[in-house]
N, CA, C and O of each residue as an XYZ file, in Angstrom:
456
protein
N      28.068     -9.716    -62.401
C      27.543    -10.604    -63.404
C      28.690    -11.431    -63.973
O      29.733    -10.899    -64.353
N      28.476    -12.734    -64.023
C      29.473    -13.644    -64.559
C      29.088    -14.031    -65.975
O      27.948    -14.411    -66.243
N      30.051    -13.929    -66.874
C      29.824    -14.346    -68.247
C      30.101    -15.834    -68.332
O      31.088    -16.321    -67.780
N      29.233    -16.556    -69.024
C      29.398    -17.997    -69.156
C      29.514    -18.382    -70.615
O      28.846    -17.793    -71.464
N      30.358    -19.371    -70.923
C      30.447    -19.878    -72.291
C      29.222    -20.737    -72.594
O      28.452    -21.055    -71.688
N      29.036    -21.111    -73.843
C      27.938    -22.020    -74.154
C      28.041    -23.272    -73.296
O      29.139    -23.779    -73.067
N      26.894    -23.782    -72.816
C      26.882    -24.896    -71.879
C      27.385    -26.198    -72.494
O      27.992    -27.012    -71.799
N      27.143    -26.404    -73.777
C      27.564    -27.644    -74.405
C      28.088    -27.344    -75.795
O      28.017    -26.215    -76.280
N      28.614    -28.377    -76.419
C      29.054    -28.225    -77.800
C      30.555    -28.174    -77.925
O      31.273    -27.953    -76.950
N      31.015    -28.382    -79.136
C      32.457    -28.445    -79.383
C      33.165    -27.099    -79.239
O      34.385    -27.056    -79.079
N      32.417    -26.016    -79.295
C      33.040    -24.695    -79.213
C      33.105    -24.148    -77.791
O      33.581    -23.033    -77.580
N      32.635    -24.915    -76.821
C      32.595    -24.420    -75.440
C      33.981    -24.005    -74.943
O      34.152    -22.909    -74.411
N      34.962    -24.879    -75.119
C      36.311    -24.586    -74.645
C      36.873    -23.349    -75.337
O      37.423    -22.466    -74.679
N      36.740    -23.281    -76.644
C      37.244    -22.133    -77.390
C      36.554    -20.840    -76.959
O      37.200    -19.799    -76.845
N      35.255    -20.903    -76.723
C      34.512    -19.727    -76.264
C      35.012    -19.270    -74.894
O      35.116    -18.072    -74.632
N      35.317    -20.221    -74.034
C      35.833    -19.884    -72.711
C      37.199    -19.224    -72.810
O      37.451    -18.209    -72.161
N      38.075    -19.793    -73.616
C      39.416    -19.217    -73.779
C      39.313    -17.794    -74.319
O      40.016    -16.897    -73.851
N      38.447    -17.589    -75.293
C      38.264    -16.231    -75.854
C      37.754    -15.260    -74.794
O      38.250    -14.139    -74.683
N      36.768    -15.689    -74.023
C      36.197    -14.814    -72.991
C      37.239    -14.458    -71.934
O      37.345    -13.304    -71.519
N      38.004    -15.456    -71.505
C      39.060    -15.198    -70.525
C      40.100    -14.245    -71.126
O      40.576    -13.341    -70.439
N      40.452    -14.439    -72.386
C      41.427    -13.553    -73.044
C      40.922    -12.116    -73.110
O      41.690    -11.178    -72.896
N      39.643    -11.940    -73.403
C      39.067    -10.586    -73.445
C      39.099     -9.937    -72.064
O      39.458     -8.768    -71.926
N      38.725    -10.696    -71.057
C      38.753    -10.166    -69.698
C      40.187     -9.849    -69.268
O      40.441     -8.833    -68.621
N      41.110    -10.724    -69.635
C      42.518    -10.529    -69.285
C      43.074     -9.262    -69.943
O      43.836     -8.518    -69.327
N      42.689     -9.031    -71.178
C      43.158     -7.832    -71.890
C      42.703     -6.567    -71.175
O      43.400     -5.553    -71.197
N      41.535     -6.623    -70.541
C      41.054     -5.474    -69.789
C      41.660     -5.369    -68.403
O      41.516     -4.348    -67.730
N      42.326     -6.408    -67.984
C      42.882     -6.441    -66.626
C      44.384     -6.195    -66.589
O      44.899     -5.550    -65.675
N      45.063     -6.707    -67.572
C      46.528     -6.699    -67.523
C      47.115     -6.107    -68.782
O      46.596     -6.432    -69.850
N      48.096     -5.309    -68.778
C      48.698     -4.731    -67.582
C      47.981     -3.444    -67.197
O      47.568     -2.664    -68.055
N      47.853     -3.253    -65.994
C      47.246     -2.040    -65.479
C      47.767     -1.797    -64.084
O      48.255     -2.717    -63.428
N      47.667     -0.578    -63.633
C      48.123     -0.306    -62.263
C      47.198     -0.984    -61.263
O      46.015     -1.186    -61.537
N      47.732     -1.326    -60.126
C      46.899     -1.923    -59.085
C      45.914     -0.858    -58.614
O      46.305      0.277    -58.340
N      44.645     -1.222    -58.522
C      43.623     -0.222    -58.192
C      43.660      0.208    -56.728
O      44.287     -0.431    -55.883
N      42.976      1.300    -56.462
C      42.820      1.760    -55.084
C      41.992      0.749    -54.311
O      40.912      0.348    -54.744
N      42.509      0.345    -53.169
C      41.820     -0.564    -52.257
C      42.087     -0.064    -50.843
O      42.980      0.761    -50.650
N      41.337     -0.542    -49.844
C      41.624     -0.120    -48.471
C      43.062     -0.457    -48.092
O      43.537     -1.566    -48.338
N      43.732      0.490    -47.505
C      45.146      0.333    -47.164
C      45.389     -0.900    -46.295
O      46.380     -1.602    -46.490
N      44.508     -1.168    -45.351
C      44.686     -2.321    -44.460
C      44.605     -3.655    -45.196
O      45.112     -4.664    -44.706
N      43.978     -3.670    -46.358
C      43.789     -4.905    -47.120
C      44.670     -4.983    -48.366
O      44.628     -5.976    -49.092
N      45.454     -3.958    -48.615
C      46.194     -3.863    -49.876
C      47.155     -5.023    -50.097
O      47.203     -5.577    -51.196
N      47.910     -5.396    -49.093
C      48.895     -6.475    -49.252
C      48.198     -7.805    -49.573
O      48.620     -8.524    -50.478
N      47.141     -8.125    -48.837
C      46.411     -9.376    -49.087
C      45.761     -9.374    -50.462
O      45.784    -10.387    -51.162
N      45.180     -8.240    -50.855
C      44.528     -8.160    -52.165
C      45.538     -8.194    -53.305
O      45.270     -8.769    -54.360
N      46.691     -7.582    -53.093
C      47.739     -7.632    -54.117
C      48.235     -9.068    -54.300
O      48.488     -9.500    -55.425
N      48.372     -9.799    -53.207
C      48.804    -11.194    -53.291
C      47.746    -12.043    -53.994
O      48.077    -12.899    -54.814
N      46.480    -11.805    -53.674
C      45.386    -12.524    -54.327
C      45.378    -12.233    -55.824
O      45.236    -13.142    -56.641
N      45.529    -10.973    -56.172
C      45.583    -10.574    -57.584
C      46.738    -11.279    -58.290
O      46.561    -11.823    -59.381
N      47.892    -11.272    -57.689
C      49.075    -11.903    -58.277
C      48.875    -13.415    -58.446
O      49.261    -13.984    -59.466
N      48.280    -14.050    -57.458
C      48.056    -15.494    -57.506
C      47.111    -15.865    -58.642
O      47.407    -16.749    -59.446
N      45.969    -15.180    -58.700
C      44.986    -15.480    -59.743
C      45.540    -15.093    -61.112
O      45.342    -15.819    -62.087
N      46.225    -13.966    -61.191
C      46.801    -13.527    -62.466
C      47.798    -14.545    -63.002
O      47.855    -14.771    -64.211
N      48.575    -15.157    -62.136
C      49.516    -16.179    -62.579
C      48.801    -17.382    -63.176
O      49.249    -17.945    -64.176
N      47.694    -17.774    -62.565
C      46.912    -18.905    -63.088
C      46.284    -18.555    -64.431
O      46.286    -19.371    -65.353
N      45.751    -17.350    -64.541
C      45.117    -16.909    -65.788
C      46.148    -16.805    -66.897
O      45.913    -17.271    -68.012
N      47.275    -16.206    -66.603
C      48.340    -16.040    -67.596
C      48.819    -17.391    -68.120
O      49.026    -17.557    -69.322
N      48.992    -18.340    -67.229
C      49.420    -19.679    -67.632
C      48.352    -20.352    -68.488
O      48.667    -20.950    -69.517
N      47.092    -20.258    -68.069
C      45.974    -20.840    -68.817
C      45.965    -20.305    -70.246
O      45.834    -21.073    -71.199
N      46.102    -19.004    -70.391
C      46.094    -18.409    -71.728
C      47.359    -18.757    -72.504
O      47.300    -19.033    -73.702
N      48.491    -18.743    -71.829
C      49.754    -19.075    -72.475
C      49.816    -20.518    -72.960
O      50.521    -20.835    -73.918
N      49.065    -21.391    -72.281
C      49.008    -22.802    -72.663
C      47.841    -23.096    -73.598
O      47.481    -24.258    -73.784
N      47.255    -22.078    -74.179
C      46.150    -22.295    -75.115
C      44.894    -22.842    -74.464
O      44.144    -23.597    -75.083
N      44.662    -22.457    -73.201
C      43.462    -22.894    -72.510
C      43.646    -24.126    -71.654
O      42.673    -24.792    -71.301
N      44.871    -24.432    -71.320
C      45.159    -25.571    -70.440
C      45.737    -25.014    -69.139
O      46.775    -24.352    -69.160
N      45.080    -25.274    -68.011
C      45.597    -24.756    -66.738
C      46.940    -25.382    -66.389
O      47.237    -26.513    -66.774
N      47.730    -24.635    -65.662
C      48.996    -25.168    -65.167
C      48.751    -26.194    -64.073
O      47.666    -26.254    -63.493
N      49.762    -26.993    -63.800
C      49.674    -28.034    -62.775
C      49.289    -27.405    -61.431
O      49.979    -26.514    -60.937
N      48.204    -27.865    -60.856
C      47.758    -27.378    -59.556
C      46.944    -26.098    -59.592
O      46.425    -25.664    -58.564
N      46.827    -25.490    -60.763
C      46.151    -24.195    -60.843
C      44.653    -24.272    -60.598
O      44.075    -23.326    -60.062
N      44.006    -25.371    -60.974
C      42.567    -25.477    -60.699
C      42.320    -25.496    -59.188
O      41.370    -24.879    -58.706
N      43.156    -26.188    -58.458
C      43.045    -26.199    -57.000
C      43.301    -24.826    -56.404
O      42.604    -24.397    -55.484
N      44.292    -24.150    -56.927
C      44.602    -22.797    -56.445
C      43.405    -21.882    -56.695
O      42.987    -21.146    -55.801
N      42.861    -21.928    -57.898
C      41.708    -21.072    -58.210
C      40.509    -21.417    -57.337
O      39.810    -20.520    -56.865
N      40.262    -22.716    -57.115
C      39.161    -23.131    -56.247
C      39.341    -22.557    -54.842
O      38.389    -22.084    -54.222
N      40.581    -22.607    -54.356
C      40.876    -22.076    -53.021
C      40.746    -20.556    -52.973
O      40.451    -19.994    -51.918
N      40.963    -19.891    -54.097
C      40.892    -18.423    -54.145
C      39.465    -17.896    -54.275
O      39.215    -16.724    -53.992
N      38.524    -18.744    -54.700
C      37.150    -18.265    -54.912
C      36.567    -17.562    -53.691
O      36.048    -16.456    -53.840
N      36.625    -18.144    -52.487
C      36.049    -17.437    -51.333
C      36.734    -16.088    -51.072
O      36.079    -15.119    -50.688
N      38.039    -16.034    -51.279
C      38.765    -14.782    -51.081
C      38.373    -13.746    -52.129
O      38.234    -12.564    -51.814
N      38.196    -14.183    -53.368
C      37.753    -13.271    -54.425
C      36.351    -12.748    -54.137
O      36.076    -11.562    -54.315
N      35.471    -13.633    -53.694
C      34.110    -13.222    -53.350
C      34.121    -12.234    -52.186
O      33.368    -11.261    -52.188
N      34.962    -12.480    -51.205
C      35.084    -11.563    -50.072
C      35.654    -10.216    -50.508
O      35.227     -9.170    -50.019
N      36.612    -10.242    -51.424
C      37.196     -8.998    -51.929
C      36.143     -8.172    -52.664
O      36.074     -6.955    -52.492
N      35.325     -8.832    -53.482
C      34.262     -8.135    -54.205
C      33.281     -7.513    -53.206
O      32.860     -6.368    -53.376
N      32.922     -8.263    -52.175
C      32.006     -7.737    -51.155
C      32.628     -6.544    -50.429
O      31.961     -5.532    -50.215
N      33.894     -6.658    -50.054
C      34.587     -5.581    -49.361
C      34.658     -4.319    -50.214
O      34.328     -3.227    -49.751
N      35.084     -4.475    -51.445
C      35.284     -3.319    -52.319
C      33.958     -2.715    -52.774
O      33.899     -1.541    -53.139
N      32.906     -3.509    -52.750
C      31.597     -3.009    -53.145
C      30.932     -2.140    -52.098
O      29.884     -1.551    -52.360
N      31.516     -2.050    -50.928
C      30.936     -1.258    -49.834
C      31.160      0.234    -49.985
O      30.497      1.031    -49.322
N      32.085      0.621    -50.849
C      32.411      2.044    -50.983
C      32.642      2.399    -52.446
O      33.368      1.703    -53.156
N      32.025      3.475    -52.884
C      32.224      3.953    -54.260
C      33.674      4.364    -54.490
O      34.126      4.445    -55.632
N      34.388      4.619    -53.427
C      35.792      5.018    -53.514
C      36.653      3.936    -54.170
O      37.691      4.232    -54.763
N      36.216      2.688    -54.060
C      37.000      1.568    -54.564
C      36.384      0.940    -55.809
O      36.523     -0.262    -56.038
N      35.706      1.750    -56.608
C      35.029      1.255    -57.811
C      35.988      0.513    -58.756
O      35.650     -0.555    -59.266
N      37.167      1.069    -58.986
C      38.134      0.413    -59.878
C      38.601     -0.916    -59.291
O      38.781     -1.891    -60.021
N      38.794     -0.953    -57.999
C      39.171     -2.202    -57.344
C      38.065     -3.236    -57.443
O      38.323     -4.416    -57.680
N      36.832     -2.787    -57.261
C      35.684     -3.681    -57.393
C      35.623     -4.257    -58.799
O      35.417     -5.458    -58.971
N      35.800     -3.414    -59.796
C      35.787     -3.868    -61.191
C      36.894     -4.885    -61.441
O      36.661     -5.913    -62.076
N      38.087     -4.605    -60.949
C      39.230     -5.503    -61.165
C      39.006     -6.857    -60.496
O      39.297     -7.894    -61.093
N      38.497     -6.861    -59.277
C      38.321     -8.131    -58.579
C      37.097     -8.895    -59.070
O      37.070    -10.123    -58.987
N      36.093     -8.204    -59.574
C      34.993     -8.909    -60.239
C      35.517     -9.617    -61.493
O      35.138    -10.750    -61.792
N      36.391     -8.925    -62.211
C      36.977     -9.507    -63.421
C      37.814    -10.730    -63.060
O      37.725    -11.755    -63.737
N      38.616    -10.643    -62.017
C      39.415    -11.793    -61.569
C      38.509    -12.956    -61.168
O      38.779    -14.107    -61.512
N      37.437    -12.651    -60.443
C      36.493    -13.683    -60.026
C      35.863    -14.360    -61.240
O      35.746    -15.585    -61.282
N      35.463    -13.570    -62.213
C      34.850    -14.124    -63.421
C      35.836    -15.016    -64.171
O      35.473    -16.105    -64.615
N      37.085    -14.558    -64.313
C      38.081    -15.377    -65.003
C      38.312    -16.687    -64.261
O      38.403    -17.744    -64.886
N      38.407    -16.628    -62.937
C      38.606    -17.852    -62.152
C      37.430    -18.805    -62.341
O      37.629    -20.005    -62.529
N      36.217    -18.281    -62.293
C      35.031    -19.127    -62.472
C      35.001    -19.766    -63.865
O      34.667    -20.942    -64.010
N      35.347    -18.993    -64.864
C      35.352    -19.517    -66.226
C      36.380    -20.632    -66.400
O      36.090    -21.668    -66.998
N      37.573    -20.412    -65.877
C      38.630    -21.423    -65.996
C      38.236    -22.686    -65.232
O      38.446    -23.799    -65.713
N      37.671    -22.510    -64.057
C      37.245    -23.679    -63.289
C      36.140    -24.439    -64.007
O      36.156    -25.669    -64.034
N      35.189    -23.731    -64.584
C      34.118    -24.394    -65.324
C      34.661    -25.111    -66.549
O      34.174    -26.181    -66.914
N      35.668    -24.527    -67.182
C      36.268    -25.128    -68.373
C      37.093    -26.363    -68.008
O      37.148    -27.324    -68.776
N      37.728    -26.337    -66.846
C      38.623    -27.420    -66.458
C      37.959    -28.535    -65.685
O      38.590    -29.549    -65.390
N      36.687    -28.358    -65.351
C      36.040    -29.388    -64.525
C      35.442    -30.502    -65.340
O      34.867    -31.435    -64.781
């Protein structure tokens, strides 16, 4: 489930920044979750890439870094694939939760920046 800010109005941007901040607080810092060993390196890189964009967005008061919207757009299919992969086994529940959170943050930032 993706959380969405109010569709219109002057508080939309602020609501998005708050929602991303809440999700980020639940995501970082934390240990990297259990994921399939064969996919760990790719998923760790994806996590690091999206986390850098989120951290910059929050650090800039809700303004994405240069090129970050493109990076997040490019990461969406990979995030969706990660959620699908991790959702196949209860063993990776924490990983599924973490990557759903990353996907939601990316979607929120993209919606805010578009």
